[in-house]
N, C-alpha and C positions, 0 to 999 in steps of 0.2 A: 726900645729904639731900633728902628730899621737900619740895616747895614747895607751900603751900596758896594757891590763887588764887580770886578771885571771878569771877563770870560775865563781867563787863565786860572783865577782863584776858584771859580765855580767848578771848573773841570777837576782841579786838584782835590777839592773837598769832596766832590761827588765820588770820584774814583777811590779815594781813601775810605769813605764811608762804605762803599760797596765791597771793598776788599776786606774790611773788618767784620761786616755784618753778614755778607753773603747775599744781600738783596740784589737781585738782577734788574728789577724794574726801575728805570731812571726817574720816572715821574714820582714814584713812591719815595725814592731816596731824596729827591729835591724837596718834596713836601715835608719829610721828617726834619731835614736840615733847616728849612724855613721856620718850622714850628719852634726850633731851638735857637732861632736868631743866628743861624750859621755857626753855632758852637759845636765843633766836631765831637768833643769828648761828651758833652751833654747829650747829643743825638745818639751816640753809640750806647751810653749808659741807659738811655730811654728805651732802646730796642732790645739789648741783650743784658740780662741780669748779671751782676758782678760775680756771683758765685760760679758762673761759667768760665771764669778765668780770662776774660777778654782784657782786663786791665792789668793782668799779671805780666811781669817782665820775664823774658827768657833767660835771665841771668841770675839764677839762685834765689829767686823770690824778691830781689831788690827792685825798688821802683826806678823808673827811668827818669832822671832829672832832665829838665829842658824848659825853655821859655814858653810862657803861655802864648797861645796863638790868637792874634787879634785879626779877625776876618776883615776888618775895615782897612787894613794896611796890607796890600799885596806883598810888600817886602818881607813880611813876617812868615811867608811860606818857607818851611824849613828846607835846606839843601839836603840831598840824599847822602847817606853814608856809604861806605864801601860794601856794606852787606847787600846781598841780592834780593832780600825779602823786605817788603814795606813794613815799617813798624811805626804806628801812630804815637805821637808825643802825649804822655799822660801826666797829670799832676802828681807830685811826689806824695801827697797825702793819701792817695788811693793805694792801699796795700791789701790785696785779696789773696786768699789761699787758693792755689790752682787745683782744680779737680782733674782726675785722669781723663784724657781725651782719646777716644777710640778711633783708629784709622783702619780703613778697608783697603786691601790690596788684591788685585786680580793679576796673577802671575801666569804668563803664557810660556809654555815650553813645547816646541814642535806642535803636535796636534792636541795638547792637553792644556786645560786651564785649572789653576789652583787658587781658591779664595782663602786669604789669610786675614785675620782680624787681630790687631795688637794695640796695646796702649802706646801713646807717643813717647812714653818713658823707656821703651824697649830699644834695642839696638838693631842694626842691619844684620849682624851675625845671628840674632835670634830668628829672623825671617829665614835665613839660609838653613838653620837647623830644622825648622818646620818643613821646608822644601826638601831637605835631605830625606826625611821620613816619607814624604808623599811621592817624590819622584825617584827615590832610590839612586840618587846621584851624590857622591861625596862632596862635602863643602869645598874641599881643595880643588875640585875640578869644575866648580860652578862660578860663572860670572853673572851677577845680577845687574841688569841694565834697565834703562828707562828713567833714571833719576833726572829731574830737570836741572839740577845743579852739576851734572856730570858724574863721574865715577866717585864713589864714596867708600870709606873704609868699613870693615866689619864692626869696628868699635863705635862707629858714629851713632849718636842717639837720634832717634827719629824726630824728636821735638826740635832739634837744632836745624832740621831741614825745612821747617815751616811748610809742611805738606798739607794739601787739602784733605777733605774727608775721604774721597774715593781716589785711588791711584791705580795706574796700570804699569806693570813691569814685565820684563821678559828675561828668560834664562838662556845663556849661551854656554855651550860646552865644547870649546875648540879642541880640547885634548881628547875628546871621546869620538870614536868613528861614528858616522851616521848609521842609522839602523838599516839592515838589509841592503848594504851597498855592495852589490856583486861586482861592479866595474865602474870606471869613471864615466863611461858613456851612459850607463843606467842612472847614475847619480845626477848627471847633467840633464837627462830627460826628465827626471823627477823634479829638478829645480825649475825647469821650463814650465811645468804645470802648476807650480806653486805661486802664491801671491805674496809679494813683499810689501810690507808697510814701511814707507819712508817718512820719517818725522823730520820735516824740513823747516829750519828756523830762518826767517827773513831777518838778517842782522840789523838793517837800518830801523825797522819798525818793531823788532823784538816780538814777532808773531810767528806762531807755529802752524804748520799745515800738515795734517795726517793724510797721506795720499797712498792709495792702493794701486800697485802695478803688478802685472803678471810677469813671470820670469822671462818671458819671451820679449818683453818691451826693451827698447834700447835706451842707452844713456841719453841719446839725443832727444828721444821722445819725452823723457823726464824733464830735460832742460826746456823744451818747448812748452810743456804744461806749466812749468814754473814761470815762464815768461807771461803766460795768460794770467797767472795769479798775481804776479808782482810788477808786471810791466817793465822788467829788466830784460833787454834783448840778450839772446844767448851769447853774443860776442862780448857783452859787458858783464856777464855773470862771473863772480869770483866765488869759488866753492871751497869748502873744507869738509873733510870726512870721507871722501871717496877712497876706497882701498888703492894701494899702490899698483895693483894689477889692472885697475880700470884706466887704461891709457888711451883708449879709442872710444869716441862717442858712438860709433856704430856697434859697440859691444853690447850684447844683451845682459840684463841684470843677473841672470842665472850664472853666468860665467865671469862676472865682474868681481866676485869675492865679497859681495855684500853680506852682512850678518842676517841670518834668517831667524825669526820672521820679521824683526824690526831692525831698522838701521837709521842712525841719526846723521843728518847732514846740515850744513849751514851755508847759506847763500847770501851774497851781498853784491853791491854794484861796484865794478872796477872803476877807480877814480884816479886822477892825477895827484901828485904830492900836494899841490896847492889846494885842491878840492878836499883832500883828506884832512889837512890842517884846519880848513874852514869848517868842515863838518864836525871835527873834534871840538872846536870852540863853541859851535852851536849846541852840541850835546852837553858840554860842560855848563852852559847857561840854562838849558831847557830840561835837563834830566830830572829836575825836581818834580816835573809833572808826570813822570812815568812810574807806575807801580809794578814791581816784579812779582807780585803775589800770584799772578796767573798769566796766561798767554794771550789774553784779550785786550792788549794795550790800546787804549784810546779808541776802542771800537765805537764809542758813542760820542766822540768829541764833536762830530759834525752837528749834533743836536744842540750844542751850545754856541754855534756860530764859529767854531774853531776848525779849520780845515786840516785834515790829517797830513797832507803834504807840507803845510806850513809848519806844523809841530815838529816833524822829523826832518826838516831841512830839505824837503823835496817839493817840487812844483806839483800842484794838484792836476795840472793838465797831463802830466805823464801817466797818471793813474786813471784818468777819465776816459770812458769809451762812449761811443754813440749809444743812446738808449735803444733798447730792443723794441720799445713801443712808445708812441707819443702819450703824453699825459692828457687826460680829459678828451680823448678822441671821440668825436660825435658818432662816427660810424665804425662798428667793430670790424667790418670787412677791411676798411682802409688801415686800421691799426694792425691787423694780422698780415696785410701785405708788407708793411714796414718790418714787422717781426720776422717774416720769412726771408726778406732781403737781407736784414742785418744778421740773421742766423747763418745764412749762406756765406756772407762775407767773413764771418768769424770762423766757422767750422767746416766750410766747404759745401759742395752741392750734394754730397751723399748724406742725406738726412731724411727723416720721415716727411711725407707729403702733408703739410698742415692744411686743414680745411679753412678756406677763406669764407668767412661769413659769421653770423651771430651764433651764439650757443644754441638758440632755439632752432636755427637752420641745421646745425650739426645733429641735433636730436631728430629732426625730420629725415635727414639723410641716413642716419644709423638705425632708427627704431621704427619709424612710421612708414614702413614699406612691407611687402610680403615677407612672411616668415623666412622663406628661403634666401631672401636678399638682405636680411638684417645683419648687422655687425656690432661688435663692441665699440664703445666710445672711449678713447684714451685722451685724457686731458693732461697736458704737460704744463706745469706751473713753474715758470722761470723766476730766478732771483739773482741779479748781478752781484749782490753783496755777499753771497754765500761762497765759501772757499771751495765747495764741492762742485759748483756749477760748471766750470770749464772742463774739469776732468770728466764729469758725468756726460756732458754734451759731446766732447770730442771722442771719448773712448767707449761709452755705452750707447748713447742715443744715435750716434753716427756709425755704429758698427753695421756692416753689411747685413749680417744675420738679423739684427734687430730691425733695421729699416725694411728688409724684405718681409719679415713676419708681420710688422705693423701694417704695411701696405696691403697685404693679402687679407688680413682678418680684422682690421680696426679702421675706424674713422678717427684721425688724430687732430685734436683741436688744442691750441696753445694760448697762454696768457702770461703776461709779465707782471709780477707783483712787486717789482722794485720800487715803483712810485706809490705813495700812499693813496692817491686818488684811484689808480688802477686796482690797487689791492681792495679798497672799499667797494669799488664797482663789482669786482668778482665775488666778494663775500655776499653782496646783495643778490647777485644771480644764483649763487650757491644756496643761499637760504631759500630762495623761491623754488628752485628745482629739486634740491636734495634734502631740505629741512635744516633746522637749526643745529642739530647734532653734528652733521658734517661741516657746516659753516664754522662751528665752534672748534672743531678738531683742526681745521686749517688755520683758524685765527690764532690758536695757541702754539702753532709750530714755530720754533726758533729759526732765526735766519740761517744758521749753519746746518739745519736739517733739510733745507731746500737744495736742489729742486725736488718737486714732488711729481709723481705720476699717478693719476687717479684712473682706475679702470671702472667704467660705468656700464651696467647692463640694463636695458630697457625692459620694463614689465608692463602688464596690462594697465595697472592703475598708478604706478610710480616708477621712479628710476632708482636702481639699487647700486650703491658703491661697493663693488666686489673687493677692491684692494686699494691701499694707499702705499705707494712705493717711494721711499725716501732716497735721497741722492747718494748715501753711503752704501752703495751696492756694487756688484760686479756684473759683467756681461752675462755670465752663466746664471747667476741668481736672478737677474732681470728677466732673462729668457724663460727660466723655470716658472717665475711668477706669472708671466704673460701666458705661458702654456697652461698653467693651472686655472687661470681665469677663463681661458678658451675652453677648457674641458667643462667647466660649470656652464658656460654659455651654450656649448654644443648640446649638452643634455637638455637644457631649457628650450633651445631652438627646436630640437626634435619633437618635444611635447607640443610646442606652438605650431609646428608644421602639421602634426597629426590633428590637432584641434582645428586648424585652418582648413585642412582637407575635408574633415568631417563637416565643418560648417559650409564649405563650398558645395559638398555633395547635397546637403540639405537644401541649400539655396537653389541648386540646379533642379532638384525635384520640385521644389515650390515654384521655380520659374517655369518648368515644363507644365505643371498643373495650371498655373496662371495663364500660360499661353494657350493651353487646350480650352480653358474656360473662356478666354478672350475669343478664340476662333468659334466656339459654340455660340457665344453671344452675337458675334458678327454674322454667323449663318442664320440664326433666328431673326436677327434684324434684317438681313437680306430677304428672307422669306416674307417677313412682315411688309417690308417695303415693296416687294414684288406684288404681293396680294393687294396692297394699297394702290399700286400703280394700275393693276388689272381692274380693280373696282373703279378707279378714277376713269380708266379708259372706257369701261362699260358705261359708266354714267355719261361720259362725253358722247359716246356713240348713241346712247339712248336719247340724249338731248338733241343730237343732230337728227336722229330719226324722227323725234317728235317735231322738231322744227320743219323737217322736210314734209312730214305728214300734214302739219298745219299749213305749210305753204301749198302743198298739193290740194288740201281741202279748200283753201282760199281760192286757188285757181279753179278748182272744180265748181265751187259755188258761183264764182264770177262767170264761168262758162255757162253754167246752168241758167243763170239769170239772163245771160245774153242771148240764149236760144230763142228763136221766134216761136210763137205758140204753135202747138201741134194742130194741123188742119183736121177738120172733121172728115168723116168718110164721104159724106155727100158735100162736095164742094164744087164750085163752078170751075175751078182750075184742076188740071190733072194732078192726081195725088199718087205718090210712090210709097208703098208699104215695105219697110225693111225689117227683116228679122235677123238679129245678130246673136251668135252663140259665143258665150264667154268661155275662158279656159276651164272654169269650174263646171261647165255643162248647163248653166242657166242661159236663158234667152232674154234678150232685150228687144222689145218691139216698139216701133214708133212710125208715125206717118209723116212724110215730108212732102212738100210741094215739088213737083217734078222740076220746077224752075229753080229750086234751092241749090245753092252751090255745094259741092262735095265737102267744103270746109265745115259746113254746118253739121254734116254727119260726123266728121272728126271731133268737133266740139261736143256733140252729144255723147259720143263714146267716152271722151275725156271726162265729161261731167259725171259719168258713171264710175270713174276711177281707173280708166284705161287710157292714159295719154298716148297720143299717136307716136310720140318719140320713143315709147317703150314697147308698144304693141304694133303688130301688123294686122291689117284688116284684109282678109282674103275672101275672094269669091270662089264658088265651087265650079261651075261650068260656064265658061272655061275658067280654069284656075289661074287667078291673077292676083297680084298684090295691089290692092286698091290704093294703099297709102303712097304708092309710087306715081299715081295719076295726078294730074293738075288739080289742086284743090279749088281752083276758081271756076272750073267747068261745072255745069249743072248736072243733076242726077240723070236727066234725060240724055245728055251728051255722053256720059260715061256708061250709059245703058244699064242704069239701076232703076228701071221703070218697066212695068208698073209695080212689080214687087221683086224682092231678091232676098236670098238668105246668105248671110255673111258669117264668118267666124273670126274670132280674135286669137292671135298667136303671139306669144311674147317674143320679142326680138332677142337674138343671141348677143 
């Protein structure tokens, strides 16, 4: 039979199932509960064998009596007891012998870390005895801190603390002097260079934030960062856990008296008495939906349609910020413009210069230029739901040294993975440009591991991811990793510059050879064309000469035909005999009538190939140019009778 449940019951059952089984995937948890018809006990037994002790009570092996849970009736959701740890209700018939459970502890003392593995049946005092041998510190001088339930006695059994598998603790020795403390000034300087881990609990939502601050940070800076995380303005913050010496917000952490390396603080919202009573009533009615087994309370409530602000008596608008990037943006450039504007409004104008454009355009800007102009590509992946985001952006990414180094050596491109659509879009781009391995690495990152900083170096055939930097880092570590990536890039860049110079030298030689060959071809072509023009000119002149000769021959023939017949020596009319010497020395002889006009003599000479416009006809005694005489006069009139010797001379 299918059971109909409301959202509150679904949230409760899912959180309970996750707390008991350790399954983090919400979809998997819901699937297993649905397979068991929302029977919490049956679902737990189906996942974890009974011999693991899951159904064993923490009270001497006795079963925990309690009413059976009917998922169809929301009223059957059990109210919480005064115990801080969530304990599921089990049927009385299940009695299972508990097997020893091993717990891992990492204990930090100054600059040392000690790993301790014990059964949960051991006591806190036994941990101290092991640490006494490792750290050479008497148990009486040792304070073991970091327990989620507060300070515990040495006789406390670990099993009663309901601890997870892996735990982090730290040792304080207030009665022992710090090592090599020559003076108070020297100790203060050393504290300024140290990093303090502040474990801050948000009282209203019962959520812990592990924040790293340098000793030089002020209390005011801590409160402002907590405002970014909790949306509680500084003036409304109500704190517990500050040392009595921390009286001024301008005081740095190193001189405030905080415990090193870790210090626990609690923050809540300052409220009026009426609001306090109202919140107490809401907590008394809704506390059954909160599990104290870990610090991730209702991290996934929004996935079931239940708003975190409503669950904890807070308005969701107080926690909501403007999105860094619009969802399903058509243009990546427009999305990054909004990202840059929102980033500036949150963290100020001192931040890396984000490249405005698509990821492909960023590749072009960083990689596909000359080797000397190439840069590394830094991809910043933002996630608003990560507790590390605000601290990373304000303290690391906006540090002047980081901003300057990124601007000089990197092209910085950003994307917001808060929205599922934008996350899927980036994973598609990542798979296309970097391969499935990198895409899978980013896909498996948990929310609290963001933001991420990807350092990309372009290569000839592919793009290589040099480093993936998570948000839980410091300014110094971030700078060191950027510089390490830069060293790798510089070595590769020098090789690329050398290869590029050699390639350009080869191309220059080839270009010069090609140019010389081209000039040679052009010279040969010019010679050939000149020869062809010369031949064409000769042919043209020859044609003109032939035409002129033909024309002259035609004229000569026409003149020859037009000449009157030569008279005989014995003629009734007077006859003039002319003897004409040509330039070649030959003589032309002919008889003319004395009455013939001088023009006939000219025509006769022209018919022999000596036109009168090219040659002069000269007489000897007296020397005169006959061609200058009137051609219409008769030979008798020009005194070329009865005989005369003339000679031809070419005109100049």
